[in-house]
C-alpha positions as CSV (number, residue, x, y, z in Angstrom):
1,D,0.0,0.0,0.0
2,G,3.1,2.2,-0.1
3,V,2.9,3.0,3.6
4,I,5.8,2.0,5.9
5,K,4.5,1.5,9.4
6,K,6.6,3.3,12.0
7,K,7.8,1.2,14.8
8,K,8.8,2.4,18.2
9,K,12.6,2.8,18.1
10,K,14.7,1.1,20.8
11,A,18.3,1.9,21.7
12,G,20.5,0.3,19.1
13,D,17.9,0.3,16.4
14,A,18.8,1.7,12.9
15,K,17.9,5.4,13.3
16,Y,18.4,6.7,9.7
17,T,16.6,6.3,6.4
18,F,17.5,7.3,2.9
19,A,15.8,10.6,3.5
20,D,18.6,11.4,6.0
21,I,21.3,11.2,3.4
22,I,21.5,14.8,2.3
23,G,22.9,15.9,-1.1
24,E,22.2,16.2,-4.8
25,N,25.6,15.1,-6.0
26,E,25.4,12.7,-9.0
27,K,27.6,10.1,-7.3
28,M,25.5,10.2,-4.1
29,L,22.2,10.0,-6.0
30,K,23.4,6.9,-7.9
31,L,24.6,5.3,-4.6
32,K,21.3,5.9,-2.9
33,S,19.5,4.3,-5.9
34,L,21.8,1.2,-5.8
35,A,21.6,1.0,-2.0
36,L,17.8,1.0,-2.2
37,K,17.9,-1.9,-4.7
38,A,20.4,-3.7,-2.4
39,S,18.0,-3.3,0.6
40,K,15.5,-5.6,-1.1
41,T,17.9,-8.6,-1.0
42,D,19.6,-10.6,1.7
43,T,23.0,-10.5,0.1
44,P,26.0,-9.4,2.2
45,V,27.1,-5.8,1.6
46,L,30.5,-4.3,1.9
47,V,30.7,-0.5,2.3
48,Y,33.9,1.5,2.0
49,G,34.4,5.1,2.8
50,E,36.8,7.4,4.7
51,T,36.0,8.3,8.3
52,G,33.1,10.7,8.4
53,T,31.7,10.1,4.9
54,G,28.4,8.6,6.2
55,K,28.8,4.8,6.0
56,E,26.5,4.4,9.0
57,L,23.8,6.4,7.4
58,F,23.8,4.1,4.4
59,V,23.9,0.9,6.5
60,H,20.9,2.1,8.7
61,S,19.0,3.1,5.6
62,I,19.5,-0.3,3.9
63,H,18.2,-2.1,7.0
64,N,15.2,0.3,7.3
65,A,14.2,-0.1,3.6
66,S,14.5,-3.9,3.8
67,P,12.0,-6.6,4.6
68,R,14.0,-7.0,7.9
69,R,13.1,-3.5,9.1
70,D,10.9,-4.7,11.9
71,K,13.6,-7.1,13.1
72,P,16.8,-6.3,15.2
73,F,19.5,-4.1,13.9
74,I,22.8,-4.6,15.8
75,A,26.1,-2.8,15.2
76,Q,29.5,-3.8,16.4
77,N,32.8,-1.9,15.8
78,C,35.4,-4.7,15.3
79,A,38.3,-2.3,16.3
80,A,36.7,-1.6,19.7
81,L,37.4,-5.0,21.4
82,P,40.3,-7.5,21.8
83,T,40.0,-10.9,20.0
84,N,39.0,-13.0,23.0
85,L,36.1,-10.6,23.9
86,L,35.0,-10.0,20.4
87,E,34.6,-13.7,19.6
88,G,32.4,-14.2,22.7
89,I,30.3,-11.1,21.9
90,L,29.8,-12.2,18.3
91,F,29.1,-15.9,18.8
92,G,28.0,-16.1,22.4
93,T,29.4,-18.2,25.3
94,V,28.5,-21.3,27.4
95,K,29.0,-21.8,31.1
96,G,32.3,-23.5,31.7
97,G,33.6,-22.8,28.2
98,F,36.4,-20.8,29.8
99,T,37.1,-19.3,33.2
100,G,34.2,-17.0,34.2
101,A,32.1,-17.8,31.2
102,E,28.3,-17.7,31.4
103,D,25.5,-18.9,29.1
104,R,25.1,-15.8,27.0
105,P,23.8,-15.3,23.4
106,G,26.1,-13.6,21.0
107,L,25.2,-10.8,18.5
108,F,24.3,-13.3,15.8
109,E,21.6,-14.8,18.0
110,L,20.4,-11.4,19.1
111,A,20.2,-10.1,15.5
112,N,18.4,-13.2,14.3
113,G,15.9,-12.3,11.5
114,G,17.5,-8.9,11.2
115,T,20.8,-7.2,10.3
116,L,24.3,-7.3,11.9
117,F,26.6,-4.4,11.0
118,L,30.3,-5.1,11.4
119,D,32.2,-1.8,11.2
120,E,35.9,-1.7,10.6
121,I,35.9,-5.4,9.7
122,N,39.6,-5.0,8.6
123,S,40.4,-4.7,12.3
124,M,38.9,-8.1,13.1
125,P,41.7,-10.7,13.7
126,L,42.2,-13.1,10.8
127,E,41.4,-16.2,12.8
128,L,38.1,-14.7,13.7
129,Q,37.5,-13.7,10.1
130,A,37.8,-17.4,9.2
131,K,35.0,-18.2,11.7
132,L,32.9,-15.4,10.3
133,L,33.3,-16.9,6.8
134,R,32.1,-20.3,8.0
135,V,29.0,-18.6,9.5
136,L,28.3,-16.8,6.1
137,Q,28.7,-20.1,4.3
138,D,26.5,-22.4,6.4
139,N,24.3,-19.9,8.4
140,T,25.2,-21.6,11.7
141,I,27.2,-20.5,14.7
142,R,28.8,-22.2,17.7
143,R,29.1,-20.4,21.0
144,V,32.6,-20.2,22.5
145,G,33.2,-23.5,24.4
146,S,30.2,-25.3,22.8
147,I,30.0,-28.0,20.1
148,K,26.3,-27.4,19.4
149,A,25.4,-25.7,16.1
150,I,22.8,-22.9,16.3
151,E,21.0,-21.9,13.0
152,T,20.9,-18.2,12.3
153,D,19.2,-15.9,9.8
154,V,21.2,-12.7,9.8
155,R,22.0,-10.3,7.0
156,I,25.6,-9.1,7.2
157,I,26.7,-5.6,6.3
158,A,30.4,-4.9,6.8
159,A,32.3,-1.6,6.4
160,T,36.0,-0.6,6.1
161,N,37.6,2.9,6.3
162,I,40.5,1.8,4.1
163,P,40.1,0.5,0.5
164,P,39.1,-3.2,0.8
165,E,41.7,-4.3,-1.9
166,E,44.4,-2.5,0.2
167,A,43.2,-4.3,3.3
168,V,43.5,-7.7,1.5
169,K,46.9,-6.8,0.1
170,N,48.1,-5.8,3.6
171,K,46.8,-9.1,5.2
172,M,44.2,-7.2,7.2
173,L,41.2,-8.8,5.4
174,R,41.1,-12.4,4.3
175,K,40.8,-12.7,0.5
176,D,38.1,-15.4,0.8
177,L,36.0,-13.3,3.3
178,Y,36.4,-10.3,1.0
179,Y,35.0,-12.2,-2.0
180,R,32.1,-13.5,0.2
181,L,31.2,-10.0,1.5
182,N,31.9,-8.1,-1.7
183,V,28.8,-9.4,-3.6
184,I,27.3,-5.9,-3.3
185,S,29.7,-3.1,-2.6
186,F,29.5,0.7,-2.2
187,E,32.2,3.3,-2.2
188,I,31.0,6.5,-0.5
189,P,32.9,9.5,-2.0
190,P,34.7,11.8,0.4
191,L,33.4,15.4,0.7
192,R,36.2,16.8,-1.5
193,E,34.7,14.7,-4.4
194,R,31.2,16.0,-3.9
195,R,31.8,19.7,-3.2
196,D,28.6,20.7,-5.0
197,D,26.8,19.3,-1.9
198,I,28.7,21.6,0.6
199,P,26.2,24.5,0.3
200,I,23.3,22.0,0.8
201,L,24.9,20.4,3.8
202,V,25.8,23.7,5.4
203,D,22.2,24.9,5.1
204,F,20.9,21.6,6.5
205,F,23.3,21.6,9.5
206,I,22.5,25.3,10.3
207,K,18.8,24.5,10.3
208,K,19.4,21.4,12.4
209,Y,21.3,23.3,15.1
210,N,19.1,26.3,15.0
211,K,16.3,24.0,16.1
212,K,18.4,22.0,18.5
213,L,20.2,25.0,20.1
214,G,17.4,27.6,19.8
215,K,19.5,29.8,17.5
216,Q,18.6,32.0,14.5
217,V,21.7,31.7,12.2
218,K,20.8,32.6,8.6
219,G,23.9,31.2,6.9
220,V,27.6,31.7,6.3
221,S,29.3,34.6,4.6
222,K,30.5,34.4,1.0
223,E,34.2,34.3,2.2
224,V,33.4,31.4,4.5
225,M,31.6,29.5,1.7
226,D,34.6,30.1,-0.6
227,I,36.9,28.6,2.0
228,F,34.6,25.6,2.5
229,M,34.6,25.0,-1.2
230,T,38.4,24.6,-1.4
231,F,39.2,23.1,2.1
232,P,40.4,19.5,2.0
233,W,37.9,18.2,4.6
234,E,39.9,15.2,5.9
235,G,37.1,14.4,8.4
236,N,34.5,14.7,5.6
237,V,30.8,15.4,6.4
238,R,31.3,14.7,10.1
239,E,34.0,17.4,10.3
240,L,31.7,19.9,8.5
241,E,28.8,19.2,10.9
242,N,31.1,19.3,14.0
243,L,32.5,22.7,12.9
244,I,29.0,24.2,12.4
245,E,27.7,22.7,15.7
246,G,30.8,24.1,17.6
247,I,30.4,27.6,16.2
248,M,26.7,27.8,16.8
249,S,27.1,26.4,20.4
250,I,29.4,29.2,21.6
251,H,28.4,32.2,19.4
252,D,25.2,34.2,19.1
253,L,25.3,35.4,15.5
254,Y,23.2,35.6,12.3
255,I,25.9,35.0,9.8
256,I,29.0,32.7,10.4
257,E,32.1,34.8,9.5
258,V,35.7,33.9,8.9
259,D,36.5,35.1,12.4
260,N,34.2,32.4,13.8
261,L,36.2,29.6,12.2
262,S,38.6,27.4,14.2
263,T,42.4,27.7,14.3
264,K,42.7,24.9,11.7
265,F,40.8,27.0,9.1
266,K,42.7,30.2,9.9
267,E,45.9,28.3,9.3
268,Y,44.5,27.0,6.0
269,I,43.6,30.6,5.0
270,K,47.3,31.7,5.7
271,T,48.5,29.0,3.3
272,L,46.3,30.4,0.6
273,E,47.5,33.9,1.3
274,N,51.2,32.9,1.7
275,P,51.9,30.2,-0.8
276,K,55.8,30.3,-0.4
277,S,56.0,26.8,0.9
278,K,54.1,25.5,-2.2
279,S,55.6,24.4,-5.6
280,L,54.7,26.3,-8.7
281,N,52.5,23.4,-9.8
282,Q,50.6,23.5,-6.5
283,I,50.0,27.2,-6.8
284,L,48.7,26.8,-10.3
285,D,46.5,23.9,-9.3
286,D,45.0,25.9,-6.4
287,T,44.5,29.0,-8.5
288,E,42.8,27.0,-11.2
289,K,40.6,25.2,-8.7
290,A,39.6,28.5,-7.0
291,L,38.7,30.1,-10.4
292,I,36.6,27.0,-11.5
293,I,34.7,27.0,-8.1
294,K,34.1,30.7,-8.4
295,A,32.7,30.2,-11.9
296,L,30.6,27.2,-10.8
297,N,29.1,29.3,-8.0
298,K,28.1,32.0,-10.6
299,T,26.3,29.4,-12.8
300,N,24.7,27.5,-9.9
301,W,27.0,24.5,-10.7
302,N,25.9,24.2,-14.3
303,I,28.9,22.5,-15.9
304,T,28.1,23.4,-19.5
305,K,27.5,27.1,-18.6
306,T,30.7,27.1,-16.5
307,A,32.8,25.7,-19.4
308,E,31.4,28.4,-21.7
309,Y,32.1,31.1,-19.1
310,L,35.7,30.0,-18.7
311,Q,36.1,29.3,-22.4
312,I,37.4,25.8,-21.8
């Protein structure tokens, strides 16, 4: 009937939907379309993206658009725990299996019927990756210390913050597990590759924190936007959001000006003003980039009109 029933969200549930993924960048729109198609299957998914690109948003959205949306969604960061603890948490334990062990279900049992999100899977020890591969192949798990097989019905979504091929090459991700997970894969572009979304994201975050903090910020100055459009954004969308939240938390203003930016941005502005430390090629690249972005802003990011304007 086209209506998705809203369920009461519990702690740990998938919070986000595709509507929460903000932006009109062509790459992002294609990714959203592919992810929506992937949500209708039970196939494992592998998501790659730098820190702060929004991997979690995509993973939550896939679960919430899937037939499993009313079943559990459980996330585990594989880098957060040592091997011995992670194995027990994933597969569960039986009393007497090792000193102090209790009968306790693991995340596979708790996520039964739903989705298990394994973040930073490249940080999972290789011997544990071998056990995960067996689970993916035969859909059964064994609690630590037990010989009894327990059937599971769990959709696995895994994520890495380094290129998966690089993780395989550096022996951080088993090749056989990579092939098993990489049936459907998504690479989320960094913010520097979707700069046309920066004005949209800035507007979205300002509205979000106006509401949350009771402020009345109207936007950012032209100078600030020009800086945002060339800044490298190593922390990606998360860095942009944290910056805006930080400024709006401590300042009462209507327009965010250059003076409100953090020290990191002021140092970046100095490198633009004083390019002595840069090679001639770097200076030319930066100048070309700045001119193209200025022209794009004049034409509302219409590439054809921009090319005509710049006569290129």
